[in-house]
C-alpha positions as a printed NumPy array, in Angstrom:
array([[ 44.99 , 149.371,  13.409],
       [ 41.928, 149.046,  15.46 ],
       [ 42.118, 148.775,  19.207],
       [ 39.362, 145.508,  18.576],
       [ 41.407, 143.867,  16.213],
       [ 44.607, 144.234,  18.356],
       [ 42.984, 143.037,  21.175],
       [ 41.882, 140.059,  18.959],
       [ 45.67 , 139.588,  17.834],
       [ 47.573, 139.346,  21.054],
       [ 44.712, 137.105,  22.505],
       [ 45.203, 134.367,  19.738],
       [ 48.861, 134.829,  19.619],
       [ 48.715, 134.151,  23.336],
       [ 46.649, 131.265,  22.868],
       [ 48.948, 129.413,  20.296],
       [ 52.477, 130.528,  21.261],
       [ 53.152, 127.314,  23.324],
       [ 52.285, 125.398,  20.327],
       [ 53.714, 127.466,  17.579],
       [ 56.977, 127.7  ,  16.117],
       [ 56.711, 129.463,  12.892],
       [ 55.852, 132.901,  12.911],
       [ 52.031, 133.287,  12.133],
       [ 52.599, 136.303,  10.63 ],
       [ 54.706, 134.565,   8.145],
       [ 51.845, 131.941,   7.626],
       [ 48.492, 131.493,   5.492],
       [ 46.033, 129.771,   7.683],
       [ 46.607, 126.588,   5.224],
       [ 50.201, 126.713,   6.829],
       [ 49.408, 127.261,  10.029],
       [ 47.28 , 124.01 ,  10.138],
       [ 50.211, 122.463,   8.475],
       [ 52.648, 123.212,  11.089],
       [ 50.62 , 123.484,  14.166],
       [ 47.947, 120.973,  13.294],
       [ 44.171, 121.531,  14.008],
       [ 43.588, 121.931,  17.235],
       [ 46.048, 124.809,  17.961],
       [ 44.333, 126.451,  15.15 ],
       [ 40.705, 125.934,  15.951],
       [ 42.223, 127.31 ,  19.479],
       [ 43.695, 130.761,  17.854],
       [ 40.861, 131.054,  15.52 ],
       [ 38.242, 130.901,  18.263],
       [ 40.129, 133.465,  21.026],
       [ 39.563, 136.252,  17.829],
       [ 37.444, 138.936,  19.598],
       [ 36.126, 140.366,  15.642],
       [ 36.702, 137.808,  12.916],
       [ 36.299, 138.329,   9.56 ],
       [ 33.932, 136.532,   7.705],
       [ 37.189, 134.306,   6.275],
       [ 38.245, 133.718,   9.89 ],
       [ 34.845, 132.877,  10.767],
       [ 34.479, 130.211,   7.951],
       [ 37.804, 128.779,   8.92 ],
       [ 37.032, 128.208,  12.748],
       [ 33.891, 126.424,  10.989],
       [ 36.023, 124.398,   8.375],
       [ 38.995, 123.668,  11.183],
       [ 36.548, 122.568,  13.845],
       [ 34.741, 120.215,  11.302],
       [ 37.911, 118.735,  10.487],
       [ 39.152, 118.195,  14.45 ],
       [ 35.613, 116.41 ,  14.597],
       [ 37.206, 113.751,  11.869],
       [ 40.615, 113.825,  14.211],
       [ 38.952, 112.885,  17.213],
       [ 37.196, 110.174,  15.711],
       [ 40.08 , 108.917,  13.971],
       [ 41.831, 109.287,  17.561],
       [ 38.719, 107.321,  19.724],
       [ 39.277, 104.724,  16.729],
       [ 43.076, 104.123,  17.201],
       [ 42.749, 104.477,  21.018],
       [ 39.332, 102.269,  21.325],
       [ 40.241,  99.662,  18.975],
       [ 37.081, 100.799,  16.711],
       [ 36.325,  99.649,  13.386],
       [ 33.047,  99.37 ,  11.44 ],
       [ 33.609,  96.902,   8.615],
       [ 29.727,  97.641,   7.428],
       [ 30.684, 101.046,   6.554],
       [ 27.407, 102.509,   8.074],
       [ 28.566, 104.263,  10.731],
       [ 30.049, 107.562,   9.895],
       [ 33.648, 108.4  ,  11.101],
       [ 34.14 , 104.522,  12.078],
       [ 36.232, 103.104,   9.274],
       [ 39.231, 105.882,   8.384],
       [ 42.192, 105.116,  10.644],
       [ 44.837, 104.287,   8.56 ],
       [ 46.744, 102.277,  11.417],
       [ 45.457,  99.296,  13.262],
       [ 43.668,  99.826,  16.689],
       [ 46.548,  99.503,  19.522],
       [ 43.889,  99.085,  22.343],
       [ 44.977,  96.117,  24.906],
       [ 41.941,  94.074,  24.957],
       [ 38.725,  94.378,  23.568],
       [ 36.81 ,  97.495,  22.446],
       [ 34.565,  98.639,  25.008],
       [ 30.99 ,  98.132,  24.264],
       [ 30.328, 102.101,  24.806],
       [ 33.052, 103.333,  22.718],
       [ 31.155, 103.264,  19.536],
       [ 28.262, 105.263,  21.028],
       [ 31.071, 107.526,  22.779],
       [ 33.104, 108.447,  19.356],
       [ 29.197, 109.712,  17.895],
       [ 28.414, 111.596,  20.824],
       [ 31.628, 113.923,  20.269],
       [ 31.303, 113.507,  16.899],
       [ 27.84 , 115.014,  17.319],
       [ 28.309, 117.508,  19.793],
       [ 31.43 , 118.602,  17.497],
       [ 29.364, 119.197,  14.15 ],
       [ 27.086, 121.522,  16.752],
       [ 30.216, 123.523,  17.249],
       [ 31.136, 124.021,  13.819],
       [ 28.112, 125.123,  12.928],
       [ 27.759, 127.623,  15.321],
       [ 30.259, 130.261,  13.419],
       [ 28.415, 129.421,   9.941],
       [ 25.284, 130.502,  11.725],
       [ 26.939, 134.121,  12.54 ],
       [ 27.858, 135.103,   9.208],
       [ 26.42 , 137.989,   8.224],
       [ 24.594, 138.143,   5.364],
       [ 26.366, 138.694,   2.072],
       [ 29.684, 137.874,   3.164],
       [ 32.046, 137.603,   0.604],
       [ 35.976, 136.054,   1.123],
       [ 37.974, 133.601,  -0.508],
       [ 39.924, 131.098,   1.737],
       [ 42.82 , 129.148,  -0.249],
       [ 43.559, 125.681,   1.277],
       [ 46.344, 123.487,   0.377],
       [ 44.747, 119.862,   0.569],
       [ 48.398, 118.807,   1.269],
       [ 48.957, 121.264,   4.513],
       [ 46.035, 119.562,   6.275],
       [ 46.383, 116.194,   8.775],
       [ 45.1  , 114.345,  11.4  ],
       [ 46.745, 113.73 ,  14.315],
       [ 45.937, 110.428,  14.382],
       [ 47.837, 109.075,  17.2  ],
       [ 47.809, 112.417,  19.32 ],
       [ 51.461, 112.966,  19.425],
       [ 51.278, 116.224,  18.367],
       [ 53.43 , 115.659,  15.907],
       [ 52.524, 114.822,  11.504],
       [ 53.638, 111.829,  10.231],
       [ 52.913, 110.787,   6.547],
       [ 50.35 , 108.633,   6.787],
       [ 48.207, 111.021,   8.907],
       [ 47.878, 113.303,   5.372],
       [ 44.455, 114.229,   5.158],
       [ 44.611, 113.798,   1.348],
       [ 45.898, 109.716,   1.881],
       [ 43.059, 109.251,   4.889],
       [ 40.275, 110.999,   2.828],
       [ 41.572, 110.751,  -0.842],
       [ 39.744, 107.235,  -1.564],
       [ 36.287, 108.537,   0.07 ],
       [ 36.373, 111.851,  -1.675],
       [ 37.404, 110.195,  -5.071],
       [ 36.083, 106.83 ,  -5.322],
       [ 37.846, 104.942,  -8.27 ],
       [ 39.96 , 107.952,  -9.349],
       [ 42.062, 107.576,  -6.324],
       [ 43.904, 104.888,  -7.611],
       [ 43.929, 106.011, -10.906],
       [ 45.188, 109.42 ,  -9.946],
       [ 48.983, 110.601, -10.441],
       [ 50.996, 110.39 ,  -7.518],
       [ 53.333, 112.792,  -8.867],
       [ 50.596, 115.184,  -9.461],
       [ 50.643, 118.149,  -7.179],
       [ 48.058, 117.972,  -4.758],
       [ 45.31 , 120.424,  -4.912],
       [ 44.46 , 123.796,  -3.495],
       [ 40.94 , 124.826,  -3.053],
       [ 39.648, 128.412,  -2.866],
       [ 36.811, 128.413,  -0.755],
       [ 34.162, 131.194,  -0.757],
       [ 30.878, 132.202,   0.505],
       [ 28.631, 129.759,  -1.123],
       [ 30.869, 126.488,   0.659],
       [ 29.572, 128.386,   3.799],
       [ 26.082, 126.703,   3.091],
       [ 27.802, 123.874,   1.469],
       [ 29.553, 122.839,   5.1  ],
       [ 26.58 , 123.919,   7.068],
       [ 24.425, 121.144,   4.94 ],
       [ 27.107, 118.719,   5.626],
       [ 27.429, 119.258,   9.374],
       [ 23.641, 118.832,   9.005],
       [ 23.764, 115.309,   7.192],
       [ 26.083, 113.625,   9.617],
       [ 24.585, 115.442,  12.721],
       [ 21.219, 113.54 ,  11.697],
       [ 23.081, 110.006,  10.453],
       [ 24.621, 110.086,  14.367],
       [ 21.367, 111.091,  16.226],
       [ 19.551, 108.053,  14.106],
       [ 22.231, 105.546,  15.203],
       [ 22.361, 106.947,  18.527],
       [ 18.606, 106.706,  19.121],
       [ 18.929, 103.079,  18.235],
       [ 21.809, 102.806,  20.716],
       [ 23.993, 100.015,  19.439],
       [ 25.998,  99.485,  22.461],
       [ 24.216,  96.553,  23.994],
       [ 24.714,  95.169,  20.751],
       [ 28.374,  95.276,  21.18 ],
       [ 28.206,  94.194,  24.463],
       [ 26.29 ,  91.486,  23.086],
       [ 29.105,  90.544,  20.212],
       [ 32.306,  91.345,  22.982],
       [ 30.443,  88.32 ,  25.28 ],
       [ 29.679,  85.942,  22.585],
       [ 33.627,  86.051,  21.38 ],
       [ 34.781,  85.57 ,  24.539],
       [ 32.482,  82.195,  24.745],
       [ 33.914,  81.214,  21.394],
       [ 37.41 ,  81.553,  22.878],
       [ 36.479,  79.221,  25.747],
       [ 35.088,  76.491,  23.225],
       [ 37.41 ,  76.36 ,  20.365],
       [ 39.25 ,  79.474,  18.689],
       [ 39.852,  79.291,  15.544],
       [ 43.679,  79.177,  14.228],
       [ 45.109,  82.644,  13.812],
       [ 44.492,  84.091,   9.886],
       [ 47.758,  83.449,   7.67 ],
       [ 49.233,  87.646,   7.476],
       [ 50.389,  86.855,   3.753],
       [ 46.977,  85.979,   1.986],
       [ 42.873,  86.946,   2.567],
       [ 41.286,  84.903,   5.306],
       [ 37.444,  84.669,   4.293],
       [ 36.428,  83.88 ,   7.655],
       [ 38.158,  86.986,   9.605],
       [ 36.762,  89.208,   6.803],
       [ 33.301,  87.652,   7.083],
       [ 33.348,  87.508,  10.986],
       [ 34.447,  91.105,  11.005],
       [ 31.68 ,  92.353,   9.014],
       [ 28.894,  90.097,  10.863],
       [ 30.418,  91.536,  13.819],
       [ 29.806,  95.081,  12.742],
       [ 26.397,  94.364,  11.147],
       [ 24.965,  92.264,  13.83 ],
       [ 24.641,  95.249,  16.661],
       [ 22.614,  97.17 ,  14.522],
       [ 20.279,  94.817,  13.982],
       [ 19.92 ,  94.208,  17.323],
       [ 19.734,  97.652,  17.874],
       [ 16.971,  98.332,  15.786],
       [ 14.8  ,  95.902,  18.068],
       [ 14.747,  98.522,  21.108],
       [ 12.523, 101.472,  22.129],
       [ 14.378, 104.087,  20.004],
       [ 14.972, 107.96 ,  21.153],
       [ 12.02 , 110.175,  19.942],
       [ 14.113, 112.955,  20.906],
       [ 17.3  , 111.832,  19.069],
       [ 14.802, 111.245,  15.808],
       [ 13.166, 114.271,  15.836],
       [ 16.482, 116.378,  15.859],
       [ 17.625, 113.735,  13.186],
       [ 14.581, 114.614,  11.146],
       [ 15.561, 118.369,  11.571],
       [ 18.956, 118.058,  10.496],
       [ 17.736, 116.396,   7.237],
       [ 15.174, 119.444,   6.317],
       [ 17.992, 121.677,   7.544],
       [ 20.618, 120.019,   5.439],
       [ 17.977, 120.364,   2.117],
       [ 17.022, 123.869,   2.989],
       [ 21.123, 124.794,   2.865],
       [ 21.724, 122.556,  -0.564],
       [ 19.624, 124.956,  -2.014],
       [ 21.123, 127.835,  -0.888],
       [ 24.234, 126.535,  -1.724],
       [ 23.549, 126.094,  -5.433],
       [ 21.793, 129.323,  -5.572],
       [ 24.71 , 130.956,  -4.466],
       [ 26.649, 129.219,  -6.8  ],
       [ 24.805, 129.765,  -9.888],
       [ 25.698, 133.169,  -9.607],
       [ 29.311, 133.041,  -9.7  ],
       [ 31.436, 134.231, -12.777],
       [ 34.905, 133.401, -11.403],
       [ 36.307, 129.868, -11.808],
       [ 38.94 , 129.844,  -9.519],
       [ 39.893, 126.703,  -7.805],
       [ 36.131, 125.711,  -6.756],
       [ 35.152, 123.209,  -4.393],
       [ 31.706, 122.456,  -6.   ],
       [ 31.513, 123.896,  -9.372],
       [ 28.794, 125.376, -11.427],
       [ 28.001, 124.666, -14.895],
       [ 30.873, 127.434, -16.009],
       [ 33.209, 126.417, -13.98 ],
       [ 35.721, 123.636, -12.872],
       [ 36.409, 121.397,  -9.614],
       [ 39.795, 122.034,  -7.93 ],
       [ 39.628, 118.261,  -6.921],
       [ 39.474, 117.687, -10.972],
       [ 35.951, 115.765, -10.727],
       [ 34.174, 116.725, -13.616],
       [ 30.671, 117.631, -13.108],
       [ 27.961, 116.802, -15.603],
       [ 26.139, 119.92 , -17.068],
       [ 22.955, 120.021, -14.78 ],
       [ 24.487, 118.456, -12.101],
       [ 23.13 , 120.741,  -9.13 ],
       [ 19.694, 120.86 , -10.846],
       [ 19.52 , 117.267, -10.856],
       [ 20.582, 117.107,  -7.59 ],
       [ 18.365, 119.366,  -5.869],
       [ 15.51 , 117.3  ,  -7.542],
       [ 16.75 , 114.159,  -5.646],
       [ 16.566, 116.306,  -2.941],
       [ 13.111, 117.616,  -3.248],
       [ 11.577, 114.261,  -3.362],
       [ 14.004, 113.41 ,  -0.33 ],
       [ 12.238, 116.665,   1.463],
       [  8.472, 115.438,   0.185],
       [  9.042, 112.262,   1.715],
       [ 10.233, 113.466,   4.986],
       [  7.417, 115.764,   5.601],
       [  5.092, 112.704,   4.135],
       [  3.903, 114.453,   1.372],
       [  4.976, 111.385,  -0.905],
       [  5.387, 107.69 ,   0.001],
       [  7.684, 105.134,  -0.61 ],
       [  6.197, 102.376,  -2.403],
       [  5.473,  99.169,  -0.517],
       [  5.564,  95.434,  -2.448],
       [  2.488,  94.744,  -0.955],
       [  0.376,  97.787,  -1.943],
       [ -0.309,  99.235,  -5.218],
       [  0.278, 102.489,  -6.641],
       [ -2.054, 104.151,  -4.401],
       [ -0.665, 103.715,  -1.008],
       [  3.157, 103.444,   0.69 ],
       [  5.143, 104.266,   3.917],
       [  5.107, 107.667,   5.202],
       [  9.018, 108.08 ,   5.97 ],
       [  7.941, 111.239,   8.238],
       [  6.208, 109.033,  10.901],
       [  9.502, 107.117,  10.939],
       [ 10.869, 110.043,  12.78 ],
       [  7.784, 111.545,  14.322],
       [  6.507, 108.252,  15.621],
       [  9.308, 105.852,  16.081],
       [  9.044, 102.223,  17.08 ],
       [ 10.996,  99.001,  17.468],
       [ 12.281,  97.817,  14.325],
       [ 11.705,  94.331,  13.643],
       [ 12.934,  93.304,   9.638],
       [ 11.064,  90.   ,   9.317],
       [  7.978,  92.115,  10.67 ],
       [  8.626,  94.8  ,   7.927],
       [  8.924,  92.27 ,   5.591],
       [  5.979,  90.562,   6.101],
       [  3.465,  94.087,   6.402],
       [  2.689,  93.706,   9.805],
       [  5.048,  96.03 ,  11.502],
       [  4.852,  98.142,   8.583],
       [  0.826,  98.39 ,   9.068],
       [  1.399, 101.749,  10.913],
       [  3.306, 103.602,   8.703],
       [  1.16 , 102.813,   5.549],
       [ -1.201, 105.128,   3.98 ],
       [ -2.999, 106.483,   0.757],
       [ -1.222, 109.16 ,  -0.935],
       [  1.204, 109.987,  -3.815],
       [  4.333, 107.672,  -4.322],
       [  7.688, 109.16 ,  -5.269],
       [  8.592, 107.824,  -8.766],
       [ 12.297, 107.781,  -8.334],
       [ 12.971, 109.827, -11.398],
       [ 14.891, 112.078, -10.286],
       [ 17.454, 109.361,  -8.447],
       [ 17.263, 107.324, -11.96 ],
       [ 18.305, 110.667, -13.946],
       [ 20.937, 111.494, -11.789],
       [ 22.292, 107.982, -11.713],
       [ 21.886, 108.134, -15.924],
       [ 23.555, 111.523, -15.995],
       [ 26.706, 110.188, -13.939],
       [ 27.012, 106.796, -15.338],
       [ 27.867, 104.995, -12.471],
       [ 29.485, 107.259, -10.138],
       [ 26.046, 108.517,  -8.434],
       [ 27.114, 106.97 ,  -4.704],
       [ 30.797, 108.616,  -4.803],
       [ 29.067, 112.111,  -6.374],
       [ 26.142, 111.914,  -3.38 ],
       [ 28.784, 111.664,  -1.097],
       [ 30.535, 114.805,  -2.449],
       [ 27.283, 116.702,  -3.297],
       [ 25.732, 115.49 ,   0.047]])
């Protein structure tokens, strides 16, 4: 063994010795995560002095999953749940929040800031992968789990497959055979571009939300709840049946802070960062589809080309990659202001410059935008995006377009 590799191995063993029961030499990386968890595996991989391309990709993937784990822990600890479904990382907790008292107003922003930092850390190893790196990392989804309650012990309900399965598989989740083996995925060099793209996508979304910080909106919700309780609280809902007022109230309380947040002066630097993230996501997507198109194997693929099959059992129609790239090309043109979005008060020669929403941001009033007075700074003459690419994507996927867009990023 080369001296550098020997030093790296001993360093890794030292980092994980306190939390590792099975010998690492006897475990695959997938099994190591199953036995020791994401945090311990991340610490070992980060301590390697000279990681292989496979270990570098693994570090990025483990850090990406750890972002989700930290968010799940925050949801449980802080009592966070986004019933609107708009905020990433804020509606996946499989257990009821156990915080004593109401959520802190700052809790949602703190969750998103931690996620944003974690996504940057996950992307860092991918940026160091050498050009032409080749690897094959086998991960059984059944080995992956999130330490949701932060007790260091794996519980059945903490399985990644149980928590994220409905998000990944959509309606297919309820129709799956529970006795079927949990898939194993073999991640390869092309998937590094996919993962980098996903870190940019989620980083852009979190930056947009943080630019319009919802903290004050959540404070207003909490203060209003206290006032409702002092006036005449509603009777507790029947735990045996769905209560409309409870469900509707949770949705309203999730959406209202976002509307209030949009009326604030946004953080321009955050929005510029989001703009960069979204453009980088598109560029990485292109690199992914270029790389995956050259693959000649068919070995438990995460996202397949037209000659391959997906390990998850999801069937992608022929030409999915080309259709998705056409959607992203339109998105890129919108972000750069090269194409405009149609506006209901304008004809076909002018529209909304989406790029300016990031480069010249202002408070956003829905009424002003619907009427048009607040839209005026962003309206200009130019070619409109047709929507044909998205329509073709929807038609090809027969109603699965939103789920597939989440999968493809």
